[in-house]
C-alpha positions in Angstrom: -59.9 -53.7 0.5 -60.8 -57.3 0.9 -64.5 -58.4 1.0 -65.9 -61.7 2.1 -69.5 -62.9 2.5 -70.3 -65.0 5.6 -71.7 -68.3 4.3 -71.0 -70.7 7.1 -71.6 -68.4 10.1 -68.1 -68.8 11.5 -66.3 -65.5 12.2 -62.9 -67.0 11.8 -63.7 -68.1 8.3 -65.1 -64.8 7.1 -62.1 -62.9 8.6 -59.6 -65.4 6.9 -61.5 -65.0 3.6 -61.5 -61.2 3.8 -57.8 -61.3 4.6 -57.1 -63.5 1.5 -59.1 -61.0 -0.6 -57.2 -58.1 0.9 -53.8 -59.7 0.0 -55.1 -60.3 -3.5 -56.1 -56.6 -3.8 -52.6 -55.6 -2.6 -51.0 -58.0 -5.1 -52.9 -56.5 -7.9 -51.7 -53.0 -7.2 -53.5 -51.6 -4.2 -56.3 -49.0 -4.3 -58.7 -51.7 -5.3 -61.4 -54.0 -3.9 -61.3 -57.8 -4.3 -64.1 -60.1 -3.3 -63.4 -63.5 -2.0 -65.1 -65.9 -4.4 -64.9 -69.5 -5.7 -61.9 -68.6 -7.9 -60.0 -67.1 -4.9 -61.1 -70.1 -2.7 -59.6 -72.5 -5.3 -56.4 -70.5 -5.5 -56.1 -70.6 -1.7 -56.7 -74.3 -1.6 -54.0 -74.8 -4.4 -51.5 -72.6 -2.4 -52.1 -74.5 0.8 -51.7 -77.8 -1.0 -48.5 -76.6 -2.7 -47.1 -75.3 0.6 -47.9 -78.7 2.2 -46.2 -80.5 -0.6 -43.1 -78.3 -0.4 -42.8 -78.7 3.4 -43.2 -82.4 3.0 -40.5 -82.5 0.3 -38.1 -80.5 2.5 -38.7 -82.9 5.4 -38.6 -86.1 3.5 -35.9 -85.5 0.9 -38.4 -85.0 -1.9 -36.6 -82.3 -3.7 -34.7 -83.3 -6.9 -32.2 -81.3 -8.9 -31.9 -82.3 -12.5 -29.3 -80.9 -14.8 -29.6 -79.5 -18.3 -26.4 -79.7 -20.2 -25.1 -76.6 -22.0 -23.2 -77.8 -25.1 -20.6 -76.0 -27.2 -22.1 -76.5 -30.7 -18.7 -76.2 -32.4 -17.1 -79.1 -30.4 -20.1 -81.0 -29.1 -18.7 -80.9 -25.6 -20.7 -80.2 -22.4 -19.3 -77.0 -21.1 -21.7 -76.3 -18.3 -24.9 -77.5 -16.7 -27.9 -75.7 -15.3 -29.5 -77.0 -12.1 -33.3 -77.4 -12.4 -35.4 -78.0 -9.3 -38.2 -80.5 -9.2 -40.4 -81.9 -6.4 -41.4 -85.5 -6.2 -45.2 -85.3 -6.1 -48.0 -87.8 -5.7 -47.3 -91.1 -7.5 -43.6 -90.2 -7.7 -44.4 -87.6 -10.5 -41.7 -84.9 -10.9 -43.4 -81.5 -10.5 -42.1 -78.5 -12.4 -41.3 -75.2 -10.6 -44.5 -73.5 -11.9 -46.5 -75.6 -9.4 -44.5 -74.5 -6.3 -42.0 -71.7 -6.7 -44.4 -68.8 -6.2 -45.6 -70.4 -2.9 -42.0 -71.1 -1.9 -41.2 -67.4 -2.3 -44.4 -66.2 -0.5 -43.7 -68.5 2.5 -40.0 -67.9 2.6 -39.3 -71.6 2.0 -37.4 -70.5 -1.1 -34.4 -69.7 1.1 -33.8 -73.2 2.5 -34.8 -74.7 -0.8 -32.4 -72.5 -2.7 -29.6 -73.3 -0.3 -30.2 -77.0 -0.9 -30.2 -76.6 -4.6 -26.9 -74.6 -4.4 -25.3 -77.3 -2.3 -26.6 -80.1 -4.6 -25.3 -78.3 -7.7 -21.8 -77.8 -6.2 -21.8 -81.4 -4.9 -22.7 -82.7 -8.4 -20.1 -80.6 -10.2 -17.5 -81.9 -7.8 -18.6 -85.5 -8.4 -18.5 -84.9 -12.2 -15.0 -83.5 -11.9 -13.8 -86.6 -9.9 -15.4 -89.0 -12.4 -14.7 -87.2 -15.7 -11.7 -85.0 -15.0 -11.1 -82.5 -17.9 -14.2 -83.8 -19.6 -16.5 -82.5 -16.8 -18.5 -79.3 -17.2 -16.4 -76.2 -16.3 -19.2 -74.8 -14.2 -22.8 -75.1 -13.0 -25.6 -72.5 -13.1 -28.2 -72.0 -10.3 -31.3 -69.8 -10.6 -32.0 -67.5 -7.7 -35.0 -65.6 -6.6 -35.3 -62.0 -5.3 -36.1 -63.4 -1.8 -32.9 -65.4 -1.7 -30.5 -62.6 -2.7 -32.0 -60.1 -0.3 -31.3 -62.2 2.8 -28.3 -61.0 4.8 -27.0 -64.6 5.0 -26.9 -65.2 1.2 -23.3 -64.2 0.5 -22.0 -66.3 3.4 -24.2 -69.3 2.3 -22.6 -69.1 -1.2 -19.1 -68.7 0.3 -19.6 -71.6 2.7 -21.0 -73.9 0.0 -18.1 -73.2 -2.3 -15.6 -73.8 0.5 -17.3 -77.0 1.5 -17.0 -78.4 -2.0 -13.5 -77.0 -2.6 -14.8 -75.0 -5.6 -13.5 -71.8 -7.1 -16.2 -69.1 -7.5 -15.7 -69.1 -11.2 -17.2 -72.7 -11.2 -20.6 -71.3 -10.1 -22.9 -69.1 -12.2 -25.7 -67.5 -10.2 -28.6 -66.6 -12.6 -31.0 -63.8 -11.8 -34.0 -62.9 -13.8 -34.7 -59.3 -14.6 -37.8 -59.5 -12.4 -35.8 -60.7 -9.4 -33.4 -57.8 -9.9 -36.2 -55.3 -10.0 -37.9 -56.8 -7.0 -34.7 -56.9 -5.0 -33.7 -53.3 -5.8 -30.6 -52.1 -4.1 -30.1 -55.3 -2.2 -29.5 -57.1 -5.5 -26.7 -54.7 -6.3 -25.1 -55.1 -2.9 
């Protein structure tokens, strides 16, 4: 149950606030009561701001993919790279995923964002291979969310991306967290 107190005498506001409290109760395990308070209000404002920033980044090319090298310690050579998503925030600051990934998953924006990261990672590996030849990383890793892997189009998105960049599937590592596997259930296995 979600509870809100009418402080501004606007029915729409109290219904919205009660709905937010209801969603918080469901997120915390159901069979509970949550009251819409200042903390929940601040969380709602933060989520709205993060969603706005994410939509703006999608519309205005504000997503950046950085790469963390994976080095063979015996030889000192870069054998792979992991794609790390960042958003260009206010003042051109690069924002870490903790500030926007949960909102991206809640809103479904993780699907187009994830497809963009996948495309960027494959494009970057192709560019490295053209520039460095045999010294280029053998593959690139991309993190996935449960929401991405449960969409029907996900396998074809991966296939089309690999085809577009002329990459063999072994050149791409798709990383899944244990949490995403549990959340996705049978869809992850499929």
